[in-house]
C-alpha positions in Angstrom: 154.8 42.9 112.0 155.4 45.0 115.1 152.7 45.4 117.7 154.0 48.4 119.7 156.4 51.0 118.2 158.3 53.6 120.2 158.8 56.6 118.0 161.6 59.1 118.6 159.2 62.1 118.6 160.5 65.7 118.2 157.0 67.4 118.0 157.8 68.8 114.6 156.0 68.2 111.3 157.7 65.0 110.2 157.3 63.0 113.4 153.8 64.4 114.1 152.6 63.0 110.7 154.6 59.8 111.3 152.5 58.7 114.3 149.4 58.3 112.0 151.5 56.8 109.2 153.0 54.1 111.4 149.5 53.2 112.8 148.1 53.1 109.2 150.8 51.0 107.7 151.7 48.7 110.6 148.4 48.5 112.5 150.4 48.9 115.7 150.3 51.0 118.9 152.6 53.9 118.9 154.3 55.5 121.9 155.7 59.0 121.2 158.9 59.5 123.2 160.3 63.0 123.4 163.8 63.6 124.7 165.1 66.6 126.6 168.8 67.0 125.6 168.8 70.6 126.8 167.2 72.1 123.7 164.1 73.4 125.5 162.3 74.6 122.4 159.1 72.6 122.3 156.4 73.2 124.9 155.8 69.7 126.2 152.1 70.0 126.8 151.6 71.2 123.2 153.7 68.3 121.9 151.7 65.8 124.1 148.3 67.0 122.9 149.4 66.9 119.3 150.8 63.3 119.6 147.7 62.0 121.3 145.4 63.8 118.8 147.4 62.1 115.9 146.9 58.6 117.4 149.7 58.0 119.9 148.7 55.5 122.6 151.3 56.8 125.0 153.4 60.0 125.4 156.6 59.8 127.5 159.1 62.4 128.3 162.7 61.2 128.7 164.7 63.8 130.7 168.3 63.4 129.7 169.9 66.8 129.9 172.3 65.9 132.8 173.0 62.5 131.4 173.8 64.0 128.1 176.2 66.5 129.7 178.0 64.1 132.1 178.1 60.9 130.0 178.3 62.1 126.4 179.5 65.7 126.3 182.2 65.2 129.0 184.1 62.6 127.0 183.7 64.7 123.9 185.1 67.8 125.6 188.1 65.8 126.9 188.7 64.6 123.4 188.3 68.1 121.8 185.9 66.3 119.5 185.7 68.2 116.2 184.8 66.2 113.0 187.2 67.2 110.2 188.6 69.8 112.7 185.5 72.0 112.3 182.2 70.5 113.5 181.9 69.9 117.3 179.5 67.0 116.8 176.5 68.4 118.6 173.9 66.5 116.8 176.1 63.5 116.4 176.9 63.1 120.0 173.2 63.2 120.9 172.2 60.3 118.8 173.7 57.5 120.8 171.9 58.8 123.9 168.6 58.9 121.8 169.2 55.2 120.9 169.8 54.4 124.6 166.6 56.2 125.7 164.6 54.5 123.0 165.7 51.1 124.1 164.8 52.1 127.7 161.4 53.3 126.6 160.8 50.0 124.7 161.4 48.1 127.9 159.3 50.5 129.9 156.1 50.2 127.7 156.6 46.7 126.4 157.4 47.7 122.9 158.9 45.5 120.2 160.1 48.1 117.7 161.5 51.6 117.5 161.1 54.3 114.8 162.8 57.6 113.9 162.3 60.4 111.4 165.8 60.3 109.8 166.2 60.3 106.0 167.8 57.6 103.9 170.9 59.8 102.9 171.6 61.2 106.4 174.1 60.2 109.0 171.6 60.0 111.9 169.8 56.9 110.6 173.2 55.0 111.1 173.9 56.6 114.5 170.5 55.8 116.0 170.1 52.3 114.5 173.8 51.3 115.2 173.2 52.3 118.8 169.9 50.4 119.1 171.5 47.3 117.6 174.4 47.5 120.1 172.2 48.0 123.1 169.3 45.6 122.2 170.4 43.2 119.4 167.5 42.1 117.2 165.2 45.0 118.0 163.3 46.2 114.9 164.2 49.7 113.7 161.7 51.5 111.3 162.6 54.5 109.2 159.5 55.8 107.3 161.4 58.7 105.8 163.8 56.1 104.3 161.2 53.5 103.1 158.5 56.0 102.1 160.1 59.4 102.0 157.9 62.6 102.1 158.9 66.0 101.1 157.8 68.9 103.4 154.9 69.7 100.9 153.8 66.1 100.8 153.8 65.9 104.6 151.6 68.9 104.8 149.2 67.4 102.2 149.2 64.1 104.2 148.4 66.0 107.4 145.5 67.9 105.8 144.1 64.8 104.1 144.0 62.9 107.4 143.1 65.9 109.6 146.2 65.7 111.7 147.5 68.2 114.1 150.9 69.7 113.1 152.9 72.6 114.6 152.2 76.0 113.1 154.4 76.1 110.0 156.8 79.0 109.7 157.8 80.6 106.5 161.4 79.3 107.0 162.3 76.3 104.8 165.1 75.3 107.2 165.2 71.9 109.0 166.9 72.3 112.4 168.1 70.1 115.2 169.4 71.3 118.5 170.6 70.2 121.9 172.7 71.6 124.7 175.9 71.5 122.7 174.8 73.1 119.4 172.3 73.6 116.7 172.3 72.4 113.0 170.5 74.2 110.1 169.8 72.4 106.8 167.6 73.0 103.8 166.6 75.9 101.6 169.4 78.2 100.4 171.9 76.6 102.8 172.2 73.6 100.4 174.2 75.7 97.9 177.8 76.1 99.0 178.1 79.3 97.0 175.0 80.9 98.6 175.5 83.1 101.6 173.4 82.1 104.7 170.6 84.5 105.5 170.4 85.8 109.1 167.0 84.2 109.6 168.7 80.8 109.7 170.5 81.7 112.9 168.9 81.6 116.4 171.6 81.3 119.0 174.1 83.8 117.6 173.8 87.4 116.7 175.4 88.8 113.6 179.0 89.7 114.3 178.2 93.1 112.7 175.5 93.7 115.3 177.4 92.3 118.3 178.3 94.6 121.1 181.1 97.1 120.5 182.5 96.3 123.9 184.2 92.9 124.2 183.4 90.5 127.0 186.0 88.6 129.1 185.3 85.1 130.3 187.4 82.9 132.5 186.8 79.1 132.4 188.3 76.8 135.0 189.1 73.2 134.1 189.8 70.1 136.2 191.2 67.0 134.6 190.1 68.2 131.1 186.5 69.3 132.1 185.2 72.8 132.6 183.9 73.2 136.2 183.6 77.0 136.7 182.9 80.2 134.9 184.5 83.4 136.3 185.2 81.5 139.5 181.6 80.2 140.0 181.3 76.4 140.0 178.4 75.1 137.9 177.2 71.6 136.9 178.4 70.9 133.4 174.9 71.3 131.7 174.5 74.7 133.4 178.1 75.8 132.6 177.6 75.0 128.9 174.3 76.9 128.8 175.9 79.9 130.5 178.9 80.0 128.2 176.7 79.5 125.1 174.4 82.3 126.0 177.3 84.8 126.5 179.3 83.7 123.5 176.3 83.7 121.2 175.4 87.2 122.2 178.8 88.3 120.9 178.4 86.4 117.6 180.8 83.5 118.4 180.0 80.0 117.2 178.8 80.2 113.6 180.2 77.4 111.4 179.8 77.0 107.7 181.3 73.7 106.5 181.2 71.3 103.5 181.6 68.0 105.2 182.0 64.4 104.1 178.9 62.4 105.2 179.0 58.9 106.3 176.9 57.8 103.4 179.5 59.0 100.9 178.2 62.4 99.8 179.4 65.9 100.5 177.0 68.2 102.2 177.0 71.9 103.2 176.2 72.1 106.8 175.5 75.2 108.9 176.0 75.0 112.7 175.7 77.2 115.7 177.9 76.1 118.6 178.9 79.1 120.8 179.6 77.1 123.9 181.5 74.3 122.1 183.7 76.7 120.2 184.5 78.8 123.3 185.1 75.9 125.7 187.3 73.9 123.3 189.3 77.0 122.4 190.0 77.7 126.0 190.9 74.1 126.8 193.3 73.7 124.0 195.2 76.8 125.3 195.4 75.1 128.7 196.6 71.8 127.1 199.5 73.6 125.5 200.5 74.7 129.0 200.2 71.4 130.8 200.9 68.6 128.4 204.3 67.3 127.4 205.5 67.5 123.8 204.9 63.8 123.2 201.4 64.0 124.7 200.6 67.0 122.4 201.7 65.0 119.4 199.7 61.9 120.4 196.4 63.6 121.4 195.4 64.9 118.0 195.6 61.4 116.6 193.3 60.2 119.4 191.0 63.2 118.9 190.6 62.5 115.2 189.7 58.8 115.7 187.3 59.6 118.5 185.6 62.3 116.4 185.3 60.0 113.4 183.8 57.2 115.4 181.2 59.6 117.0 180.3 61.0 113.5 180.1 57.4 112.1 177.8 56.1 114.7 180.3 54.0 116.6 179.8 55.3 120.1 179.1 51.8 121.5 181.9 50.1 119.5 184.4 48.4 121.8 187.3 50.5 120.5 185.8 53.6 122.1 186.6 52.3 125.5 190.3 52.1 124.6 190.2 55.6 123.1 188.4 57.1 126.1 190.9 55.5 128.5 193.9 56.9 126.6 192.3 60.4 126.4 191.3 60.4 130.0 194.8 59.5 131.1 196.3 62.4 129.2 193.6 64.8 130.5 194.4 64.2 134.1 196.9 67.1 134.2 194.8 69.5 132.2 193.7 71.7 135.1 193.8 75.4 135.4 192.1 78.6 134.1 192.0 80.1 130.7 190.7 83.7 130.1 189.3 84.5 126.7 187.8 87.6 125.0 184.6 87.4 123.0 184.3 90.1 120.4 182.2 90.4 117.2 182.3 86.7 116.3 185.8 86.0 117.4 187.2 84.3 120.6 190.8 85.2 121.4 193.1 84.2 124.3 194.0 86.6 127.0 195.9 84.3 129.4 196.1 80.9 131.1 197.4 79.7 134.4 197.7 76.2 135.9 199.2 74.7 139.1 200.4 71.9 136.7 202.0 74.3 134.2 205.1 72.9 132.5 206.2 76.4 131.5 209.2 77.4 133.7 210.2 81.1 133.6 213.9 80.4 134.5 214.2 78.1 131.5 212.3 80.2 129.0 213.7 83.6 129.9 216.5 85.3 128.1 217.1 87.5 131.1 219.4 87.3 134.1 217.5 84.6 135.7 218.2 82.1 132.8 219.0 78.7 134.3 219.2 76.9 130.9 222.6 75.2 130.2 223.4 76.7 126.8 226.6 74.7 126.5 224.7 71.4 126.6 223.0 72.3 123.3 226.3 71.8 121.4 226.4 68.1 122.1 222.7 67.7 121.6 223.0 69.3 118.1 225.9 67.0 117.3 224.0 63.8 118.0 220.7 65.1 116.7 222.2 66.0 113.3 224.3 62.9 112.9 221.8 60.7 111.0 221.0 63.5 108.5 224.6 64.5 108.1 225.7 60.9 107.5 222.9 60.3 104.9 223.6 63.4 103.0 227.3 62.8 103.0 226.9 59.3 101.6 224.3 60.3 99.0 226.6 63.1 97.7 229.3 60.6 97.0 231.3 60.6 100.2 231.3 57.0 101.1 233.7 57.5 104.1 232.5 58.0 107.6 231.9 61.4 108.9 235.1 63.2 109.8 236.5 62.4 113.2 235.8 64.9 115.9 237.6 65.5 119.2 235.7 63.7 122.0 236.5 66.4 124.4 238.0 69.9 124.4 241.3 70.5 126.1 241.2 72.8 129.1 241.9 76.4 128.3 245.4 76.3 130.1 246.6 73.7 127.7 247.0 70.9 130.3 245.6 67.5 129.6 242.1 66.7 130.9 242.3 64.5 134.0 241.2 60.9 133.8 238.7 59.9 136.4 238.2 56.2 137.2 234.9 55.2 138.9 235.2 52.0 140.8 232.1 49.8 140.9 230.6 49.1 144.4 231.1 45.7 145.8 
């Protein structure tokens, strides 16, 4: 049996009740550890008083906003991380850091177990516990909502029976999670994929119908695949993300309604708000198209998909992630420049992009008088490029002979023979 449990404490109903439940069932000390990942929604003093009143022996605040931005969001931004091409992994990318901070708290207070409030059919139980096992093998992980699940009603009844302090319950039936990168909304009418989402589910984004009639323009500057400035003003990453998110959300940008494939094998309708993520990744992809080669552009989506799946599946600390990140970081070294976007009534659109490392060359792309492209070179290219297809089709249509012979060179226009030039090897 554990003697000292560190609980990942959110300050909400479930984890407030869980403090007493853990003490009751395990006869152990409980440290309530609350993490700051940039969400800023729970007054810390209120959370501390509630945790102590419900039986916590210790209350620790684990500041992690900058670490979250620099060590977890940054790789995800470079990877354009979007699970199933839709979800920017806000909640998912926070879980490996929560695991890391729980392990640090265990070492700090002398604990011998960790606990969390994840359910038995969610993804987060896997993400947190896989992270803990990777960072501190053998450490006991407890999940009361998996071993002894409580509904919201049952949790309220348990709190009343044991005279526990819980946050003032709102009429909303939604369960939410948020950090600097985004916000997830579950429960209530959102569980039915056919049901429209009510406006009261949203907090970070205004309704596109009620967004300003005048669009906003926003320029984001990137260096080596990371955003470093907004409208020319350099900001630390956590501050930049918050700044972009506030402006984009005010214009209704960043609402996501997705039926996704959970790690545990079920489909689930998920509602997200991610105004900063949607805007920043849209701008960066436009810049990538300007600065990456064709082959890099073909390879990167494959790396992005694997990176995103690993994050979603709780494999942040798996050895393969080092290889993925190294490959992505190498490709991103040339993704520098500025993309300007327009935010308008729920949509983000591109206005322009510039880069000192741009591979777009006007004298090659133009059809005007400055055209420097060698048009005649295309004839030979087409001849060789088409040869495998031409040969295969000829053979399969019954022509077993080789392709018809073609002249190796055209005679000069004056009818004289082309000169033969012999190149002597150097001694």
